[in-house]
C-alpha positions in Angstrom: -4.6 29.8 -19.8 -4.1 27.5 -22.3 -0.8 25.9 -20.1 -3.0 25.6 -16.9 -4.3 22.1 -16.8 -5.6 22.7 -13.4 -6.9 25.4 -11.4 -8.3 25.9 -8.0 -9.5 29.2 -6.9 -10.2 29.8 -3.4 -11.6 26.1 -3.1 -13.1 24.8 0.1 -14.8 21.6 0.6 -17.2 20.7 3.4 -18.9 17.2 3.4 -22.3 16.5 4.1 -23.1 16.6 7.8 -19.6 18.1 8.8 -19.2 21.1 10.6 -15.8 22.2 9.2 -14.3 22.0 5.7 -12.0 19.1 4.9 -10.0 21.4 2.4 -9.7 25.1 2.9 -9.1 28.2 0.4 -7.2 26.2 -2.2 -5.4 28.3 -4.6 -3.4 26.0 -6.9 -2.5 25.7 -10.6 -1.0 22.5 -11.9 0.6 23.0 -15.5 0.0 21.1 -18.4 2.7 18.2 -18.6 3.6 18.4 -14.7 3.4 15.4 -12.5 2.4 16.3 -9.3 2.5 14.3 -6.3 0.1 14.8 -3.3 1.3 13.9 0.1 -0.5 14.3 3.5 -1.6 12.1 6.3 -4.6 9.7 6.3 -7.6 11.6 6.4 -6.1 15.0 5.7 -8.2 15.4 2.3 -5.9 14.1 -0.6 -8.6 11.9 -1.9 -11.0 15.1 -1.6 -8.6 17.1 -3.4 -8.3 14.8 -6.5 -12.2 14.7 -6.5 -12.5 18.4 -6.5 -10.0 18.3 -9.6 -12.4 15.8 -11.6 -15.6 17.1 -10.6 -16.6 14.3 -8.4 -16.5 16.4 -5.4 -19.2 17.5 -4.6 -21.3 16.0 -7.8 -20.9 12.4 -6.8 -20.2 13.0 -2.9 -22.2 15.7 -1.9 -21.4 18.3 0.5 -20.4 21.9 -0.6 -17.8 23.2 -2.9 -17.0 26.9 -2.7 -14.9 28.4 -5.3 -13.9 27.4 -8.6 -12.2 24.6 -10.3 -11.1 24.6 -14.0 -10.0 21.6 -16.1 -8.5 23.0 -19.0 -10.7 25.8 -19.0 -14.0 23.8 -18.0 -15.6 25.1 -15.0 -16.7 22.0 -12.6 -19.3 24.0 -11.6 -21.1 24.0 -15.1 -19.8 20.5 -16.2 -20.5 17.4 -14.5 -17.9 14.4 -14.5 -19.6 13.0 -17.6 -19.1 16.1 -19.5 -14.9 15.9 -18.4 -14.7 12.2 -19.4 -12.9 13.2 -22.6 -10.2 15.4 -20.3 -9.7 13.4 -17.4 -9.0 10.0 -16.3 -9.4 8.7 -12.5 -7.9 5.7 -10.8 -9.2 5.0 -7.3 -7.7 3.2 -4.3 -10.1 0.3 -4.6 -9.6 -1.2 -8.4 -12.2 -4.0 -7.9 -15.0 -1.4 -7.0 -14.6 0.6 -10.1 -14.6 -2.3 -12.5 -17.8 -2.6 -15.0 -17.1 -5.6 -17.1 -15.9 -9.1 -16.6 -12.6 -9.5 -18.4 -9.2 -7.7 -18.6 -9.7 -7.0 -22.4 -13.3 -5.9 -22.0 -12.3 -3.2 -19.2 -9.7 -1.7 -21.2 -11.6 -1.2 -24.2 -15.0 0.0 -22.0 -13.8 3.6 -21.7 -13.2 4.1 -25.4 -16.6 2.6 -26.1 -18.2 5.3 -24.0 -16.3 7.7 -26.4 -17.4 6.1 -29.4 -13.9 5.4 -30.8 -13.5 3.1 -33.6 -13.1 -0.8 -33.2 -9.6 -0.3 -35.1 -8.7 2.4 -32.6 -9.9 0.4 -29.6 -7.7 -2.7 -30.6 -4.6 -1.0 -31.6 -4.7 0.7 -27.9 -5.6 -1.9 -26.0 -2.6 -4.1 -27.7 -0.4 -0.9 -26.6 -1.7 -0.9 -23.1 -1.3 -4.6 -22.2 2.4 -4.3 -23.6 3.1 -1.4 -21.8 1.8 -2.5 -18.4 3.4 -6.0 -19.1 0.3 -7.8 -18.4 -0.5 -9.7 -22.1 -0.9 -13.0 -21.0 -3.9 -11.6 -19.0 -5.9 -10.4 -21.8 -9.0 -12.8 -21.3 -8.7 -13.3 -17.7 -11.5 -12.7 -15.2 -10.8 -9.7 -13.4 -11.9 -11.2 -9.8 -9.4 -13.8 -10.2 -6.6 -11.5 -10.5 -4.2 -10.6 -7.7 -4.4 -7.2 -6.3 -1.4 -5.9 -7.9 -2.9 -7.3 -11.5 -6.1 -5.6 -10.8 -4.1 -2.3 -9.9 -2.5 -2.5 -13.5 -5.6 -3.2 -15.4 -7.6 0.0 -13.7 -4.5 2.2 -14.7 -4.7 0.6 -18.0 -8.3 1.1 -18.4 -7.7 5.0 -17.9 -4.8 5.1 -20.5 -6.4 3.6 -23.2 -8.8 6.9 -23.4 -5.5 8.9 -23.7 -6.9 11.9 -21.3 -5.2 15.0 -21.0 -5.2 14.7 -17.2 -4.6 11.6 -15.0 -5.7 11.5 -11.4 -4.4 8.7 -9.3 -5.1 7.6 -5.8 -2.2 5.4 -4.1 -1.6 3.7 -7.7 1.4 1.3 -6.6 -0.1 0.5 -3.0 -0.7 -3.2 -4.3 2.1 -3.5 -6.8 5.7 -4.9 -6.4 8.7 -2.7 -6.3 9.3 -3.6 -10.0 5.8 -3.3 -11.5 5.4 0.0 -9.6 8.8 1.5 -11.3 7.3 0.0 -14.7 4.0 1.7 -14.2 5.7 4.9 -12.9 8.0 4.9 -15.9 4.9 4.5 -18.1 3.2 7.5 -16.6 6.4 9.7 -16.6 6.6 8.8 -20.6 3.3 10.1 -20.8 4.0 13.4 -18.8 7.5 13.9 -21.0 6.3 12.9 -24.5 2.7 13.7 -24.5 2.2 16.6 -22.0 -0.4 14.8 -20.2 -0.9 16.4 -16.6 -0.6 13.5 -13.9 -1.4 14.0 -10.2 -0.5 11.2 -7.8 -1.6 10.8 -4.2 0.4 8.4 -2.9 2.0 7.4 0.8 4.8 5.6 -0.5 6.6 8.8 -1.1 9.8 7.3 -2.1 8.3 5.7 -5.2 7.0 8.6 -6.7 9.1 11.6 -5.4 12.0 11.7 -7.8 9.7 11.7 -11.1 7.7 14.7 -9.2 8.0 18.5 -10.9 5.7 19.8 -7.9 4.6 18.4 -4.3 1.1 19.3 -3.3 1.1 18.9 0.7 -2.3 18.7 2.4 -1.9 19.7 5.9 -3.9 20.1 9.0 -7.1 22.1 8.8 -7.3 21.3 5.2 -4.4 23.9 4.1 -2.6 23.0 0.9 0.7 24.1 0.2 2.8 23.3 -2.8 6.2 24.0 -4.5 9.1 22.3 -6.1 9.6 19.0 -4.2 13.2 19.7 -2.7 11.7 22.6 -1.1 8.6 21.2 -0.2 10.5 18.2 1.6 12.7 20.5 3.7 9.6 20.8 6.0 7.1 18.2 5.2 5.8 15.7 7.7 5.7 13.4 5.2 9.1 12.2 3.5 11.0 9.4 2.1 13.9 7.8 3.9 16.4 9.3 1.3 15.2 12.5 2.4 14.9 11.7 6.2 18.5 10.6 5.9 19.6 13.7 3.9 17.9 15.9 6.5 19.7 14.1 9.6 23.1 14.1 7.6 22.7 18.0 6.6 23.0 17.3 3.1 22.9 20.3 0.6 21.0 20.3 -1.6 18.8 17.9 -0.4 18.6 14.6 -2.5 15.5 13.1 -3.6 16.5 10.1 -5.2 19.0 7.0 -4.4 21.4 8.3 -7.2 21.8 11.7 -5.5 21.8 10.5 -1.8 24.5 7.9 -3.0 26.9 10.8 -4.6 26.3 12.8 -1.2 27.0 10.0 1.1 30.9 9.2 0.6 31.7 10.8 3.9 28.9 9.1 5.6 30.0 5.7 4.4 33.3 6.4 5.6 32.1 7.1 9.0 30.0 4.2 9.3 33.1 1.7 8.3 33.9 1.7 11.6 30.6 1.5 13.3 29.2 -1.6 14.9 27.2 -3.9 12.7 23.7 -3.1 13.0 22.2 -6.5 12.7 19.7 -7.4 15.1 21.0 -10.0 17.7 19.5 -13.6 17.1 16.3 -14.0 19.0 16.2 -16.4 21.6 15.3 -19.6 19.9 11.7 -19.6 19.4 10.0 -23.2 19.3 8.0 -24.0 15.8 4.7 -22.9 15.7 3.5 -23.9 12.2 5.1 -26.1 9.7 4.0 -26.5 6.3 5.5 -29.3 4.1 5.1 -29.6 0.7 2.0 -27.4 0.0 0.6 -27.2 -3.3 -2.6 -24.8 -4.4 -4.3 -25.5 -7.4 -6.9 -22.9 -8.6 -9.6 -23.5 -11.2 -8.2 -23.8 -14.6 -5.5 -25.9 -13.6 -3.5 -22.8 -12.0 -0.8 -23.7 -9.8 -0.5 -20.7 -7.2 1.5 -22.6 -4.7 4.2 -25.3 -5.8 5.2 -27.8 -3.1 6.0 -25.1 -0.3 8.1 -26.2 2.6 7.9 -23.5 5.3 8.3 -23.3 9.3 7.4 -20.5 11.9 8.8 -20.0 15.0 7.4 -18.3 18.0 8.8 -14.5 18.5 9.6 -14.4 14.7 8.1 -11.7 12.3 8.5 -13.0 8.5 8.1 -11.0 5.5 6.6 -12.8 2.7 7.7 -11.0 -0.7 7.8 -11.4 -4.2 6.1 -10.3 -7.5 2.6 -9.8 -8.2 0.9 -13.0 -9.0 4.0 -15.1 -7.1 1.3 -16.9 -4.7 1.8 -15.0 -1.4 -1.8 -14.6 -0.8 -2.9 -18.2 -1.7 0.2 -19.5 0.6 -1.5 -17.4 3.3 -5.0 -18.9 3.1 -3.4 -22.4 2.5 -1.6 -21.5 6.0 -4.8 -20.2 7.6 -6.9 -23.1 6.5 -9.5 -21.5 4.8 -7.9 -22.8 1.6 -7.6 -26.6 1.8 -4.1 -27.5 0.0 -4.3 -29.6 -3.0 -1.7 -31.6 -1.7 0.8 -31.4 1.6 -0.1 -30.3 5.0 0.1 -27.6 7.2 0.3 -28.2 11.0 0.2 -25.9 14.1 1.6 -26.9 17.5 -0.6 -26.9 20.6 0.7 -26.4 24.0 -0.3 -30.0 24.8 -1.7 -32.7 22.7 -1.4 -33.5 18.6 -0.5 -30.7 16.1 -3.9 -29.5 14.5 -4.3 -28.9 10.5 -6.2 -25.4 10.4 -8.1 -26.6 7.3 -10.0 -29.5 9.1 -11.1 -27.1 12.0 -14.3 -25.3 11.9 -14.1 -21.3 11.4 -14.6 -20.7 15.4 -12.0 -23.3 16.4 -9.7 -21.8 13.5 -9.5 -18.3 14.7 -8.0 -19.5 17.7 -5.2 -21.1 15.9 -4.3 -18.9 13.1 -5.5 -15.3 12.7 -5.7 -13.5 8.9 -5.9 -10.0 8.1 -6.7 -10.1 4.3 -5.8 -7.8 1.9 -9.0 -5.9 1.9 -9.4 -5.7 5.7 -13.0 -4.6 5.6 -13.9 -8.1 4.1 -14.3 -9.1 7.7 -16.3 -6.3 8.7 -20.1 -6.5 8.3 -21.7 -4.6 11.4 -22.9 -1.1 11.7 -20.6 0.3 14.5 -17.4 -0.5 15.8 -18.8 -1.3 19.3 -20.9 -4.1 17.4 -17.9 -5.8 15.6 -16.0 -5.6 19.2 -19.0 -7.2 20.9 -19.6 -10.0 18.1 -15.8 -11.0 18.2 -15.9 -11.3 22.2 -18.8 -13.7 21.9 -17.0 -15.8 18.8 -13.9 -16.2 20.6 -15.8 -17.0 24.0 -13.7 -14.2 25.9 -14.8 -11.6 28.5 -16.7 -8.9 27.3 -14.4 -5.8 26.5 -11.8 -8.0 25.3 -11.7 -6.8 21.6 -12.3 -3.2 22.6 -9.5 -3.1 25.0 -7.3 -4.4 22.4 -8.4 -1.6 19.8 -8.0 0.9 22.5 -4.4 -0.1 22.4 -4.0 -0.1 18.9 -5.8 3.1 18.1 -7.2 5.1 20.7 -10.3 7.1 20.7 -12.4 5.4 18.1 -16.0 6.0 19.2 -18.1 2.8 19.8 -20.8 4.0 17.7 -18.9 5.1 14.7 -19.4 2.8 11.4 -16.6 1.0 10.2 -16.8 2.5 6.9 -16.2 5.8 8.3 -13.0 4.8 9.9 -9.5 5.9 8.2 -7.7 2.9 6.5 -5.3 3.0 9.5 -8.3 2.7 11.8 -10.1 0.1 9.9 -7.1 -2.1 9.9 -6.6 -1.7 13.6 -10.0 -3.0 14.1 -9.6 -6.1 12.0 -6.6 -6.5 14.0 -8.0 -6.5 17.3 -11.1 -8.6 16.2 -8.4 -11.4 14.9 -6.4 -11.0 18.1 -9.2 -11.3 20.4 -9.1 -15.0 19.7 -4.9 -15.0 20.8 -3.9 -17.1 18.1 -0.5 -18.3 18.3 0.1 -17.2 14.4 -1.0 -14.1 12.8 -0.9 -13.4 9.0 -1.2 -10.1 7.2 -1.8 -9.5 3.7 -0.4 -6.2 2.2 -1.5 -4.2 5.6 0.3 -1.2 5.0 -2.0 -0.3 2.1 -3.6 3.3 2.7 -1.3 3.8 5.8 0.4 7.1 6.2 4.0 6.9 8.0 2.5 7.5 11.6 0.0 4.6 11.2 2.9 2.4 9.7 5.0 3.0 12.7 2.2 2.2 15.1 1.5 -1.1 13.3 5.4 -1.8 13.4 5.1 -1.5 17.1 2.3 -3.6 17.4 3.9 -6.5 15.3 7.0 -6.2 17.3 5.1 -6.3 20.5 3.5 -9.7 19.5 6.5 -11.2 18.4 7.8 -10.4 21.9 4.9 -12.1 23.7 5.9 -15.4 21.4 3.7 -15.1 18.4 4.8 -16.0 14.8 4.1 -13.0 12.7 3.8 -13.1 9.1 3.6 -10.0 6.8 2.8 -10.4 3.0 3.9 -6.8 1.5 5.5 -5.1 -1.3 6.5 -2.2 1.0 10.2 -2.8 1.5 10.6 0.3 3.7 8.2 -1.5 6.2 9.9 -4.6 5.8 13.1 -3.0 6.9 11.6 -1.8 10.1 9.6 -4.7 11.0 10.8 -8.2 9.9 13.4 -10.5 11.4 13.2 -12.5 8.3 12.4 -12.6 4.6 10.9 -15.2 2.3 10.8 -14.6 -1.2 8.6 -16.1 -3.6 8.3 -16.5 -7.3 5.7 -18.5 -9.6 4.4 -20.5 -6.3 7.8 -21.4 -4.9 10.2 -20.1 -2.3 13.3 -18.8 -3.8 15.1 -17.1 -0.9 14.8 -17.3 3.0 17.1 -15.8 5.3 17.6 -12.9 7.8 16.1 -9.7 6.4 19.7 -7.8 6.2 21.0 -10.8 4.3 18.1 -11.2 1.6 16.9 -7.7 0.7 20.7 -5.8 0.9 21.7 -8.4 -2.2 18.3 -7.7 -4.1 17.9 -4.7 -6.6 14.2 -4.9 -6.3 13.8 -5.6 -2.6 16.7 -3.4 -1.0 15.3 -0.3 0.9 16.4 2.9 -0.1 18.9 3.4 2.9 20.6 0.0 2.0 20.9 1.3 -1.6 22.5 4.5 -0.6 25.0 2.8 1.9 25.6 -0.2 0.1 27.7 -2.5 0.8 26.9 -1.8 4.4 24.2 -3.6 6.0 22.4 -0.7 7.3 18.7 -0.8 6.4 16.9 2.2 8.1 17.7 5.8 9.2 17.1 4.8 12.6 19.9 2.2 12.3 22.3 5.1 11.1 21.2 7.2 13.4 22.1 4.8 16.5 25.4 3.8 15.0 26.2 7.6 14.6 24.9 9.4 17.7 25.0 13.4 17.4 28.0 13.5 19.8 30.1 11.0 17.6 29.8 13.0 14.5 
């Protein structure tokens, strides 16, 4: 038993008021020192599985848990979460919701204070964690003034300082740039390899974690959990990385899990693609400029320059991906383009079909909504009513459009959402669809989205891709700030890269990302120097009959 870190025996979980269990008859063992990756569609029960492993389900969440969960031999029926704090650390999906102090240093020390560690030990571990996560300059920073990615690192660090034997992470890299995600995962992997810490990670961005995993736990329909070695599970899993999808299509054996292994297996495929037509998307008919930003500077309190003199033009019919490391100024630029943040200097102008251009920051919120729509990082910040129907009715009223306009948009984006459902009870994909419908009700010519794929499974992400492409086809200018390189490969015509508040690259997607070690999607890395970005592009170039 000493090598078994987590044991679930015939575990079923039924939420309060639900008719059917979210998890059903789960038998599972995670060994000490393993890194287990949890995959499954949105709403399948991944977060519930993590909650059961640490005792938060059902002690904090309510409902019923049948069966038995053991954490290093401690039964969660007899030990509440506070009794397990020395064994397990948990990082949730929303870092800000879990913070209990004001500054980075205080947050890193808080968990150790609760465990009664000495001041000397706490100081040493805080310094080690700041260095490991690459955030020593943020030591005294206010947590609420950090970017989403910086907050995510602090949340992970607050768990690491307590040196738990088990770490559970729910979407830990969703707000991190590719380089930051690699650094954090490398840190977690060192804990697994060097200190025999057991790590369980639930993650939609499978491509970031799969090659580190010792075991994959697949949460499927009806709450059924199946587990096995990664290559075994990936042969049939409905959630897979682009490398796995490419390997399945090409028939590679053994099935590669990493870019390195796929690169070795791809020699023949690269030779076949050498004579295939270039997949570069044809230039869109020259869309008229819709938005122009000239010399935009955004200065935050404390003389922090978030945006440093950006010039940017957005054209009708174009999807632009805004990329860059955490804290590079992407979100600040979006808020300046939308007008809620007035630039310190410079100007943003949106063209009108007739009349002079308007500057969004000079408009009232109601008029601004019809000029530039913005879906923020935390989409639910824009939802404040008790029902989906209420949100749609309010959107119609504020945009002065016929009743049912917003509900009709929502039905196309995410069919089947009951009007009487509370927004907080929706899946992440449904919440995003509702906020997107609210913004589109005003029919703005420019739509901005900040990290819209956080928490989305591949099906929801594909639906969002289709929606944004359709908007572009209807002449809208769309900007997506994101760290999701695979999403960018699917949806974007153009990529703009920011660093330290400045634009450092701007060009067609393939031209910018293929040459970038950080922002290249997996298929581009496997098939370099070819211009291929997605599995679909390869399938199109080499249909089955041509192979």
